[in-house]
N, C-alpha and C positions, 0 to 999 in steps of 0.2 A: 428447334432450339427453344428451351424453356427459360424465360427470364425470371430471376428471383423477385419475389414480392417485395416491394419497397415499403419500408416502415414509415408509419406516420410519425410526426415529430414527437408527439407525446409518448409513443412506444419507444422511440429512440432514447428519449430522456430517461424513461424508466429503466431501460437496459443499462444505460451508462451509470445511473445511480446505483444499480445493483452491483455492477462491476466494482465501483469504488467502495461499496459497503463490504464486499468480499475481501478486497485488498486491504481495507482498514482492519478487518478481523484478523487477517494473517499477520499484519504489522503488530497489532496489539498482543497477539498470541506470543510472538517472539520477544516483544518488549518486556513481557512478564517473565522472561527467561524459560518459557516452555519450549520444548523441542517437538519437531514434527518427525514422523518416521522417515528413514532414509529413502524408502521407495517413493514417498510423496515428494521429497525434495528433488530426487533424480528425475521424476516425471515432469517437473516444472522448471528445469534448468534453463537459464537465460530468458525467462518470461517475466511478466509483470508481477506474478505471484512470488517468484523467487527474489526479485528485487525488493518487494515489500518485506519479505522475510529477512533479507540482509539488512535493510535499513532499520528494522526493529531490533535486530541483533546489535547494531552499532549504537542505538539509542538516539538516532536523529529525529528531530521534529521541528516544526516551524510554529511560531506564535507571532501574531500581528505582523506578518510579512518578514520576520527575521528567522533565519534558519539556524538552529542550534545542533551541533554535532560534536564529536570528540575534539575536533580542531577549533571549534568555537563554542566553548562550554556555556551552560546556562549560568548567568550571574544575576542574582536577585536585585542588586543595586542598579543595574542597567535598566531593568524593566519597571522599576517601581518608584 
């Protein structure tokens, strides 16, 4: 039986940061109203990538711990 190599803590952090960077790119891509090919969306159904794409489509974001989305729209008077 071969055991998987354990990642050092700094390698784990780098991998996690890379994952969030990729998810953020997907979110921003859809937030800018760009579309992904259908084969790409179907390949990532029910994954974190697909959820990031959907959240970007809805226009959801958070600022200073407050989440803004279509049900809770951004209001400049509240933030400023």
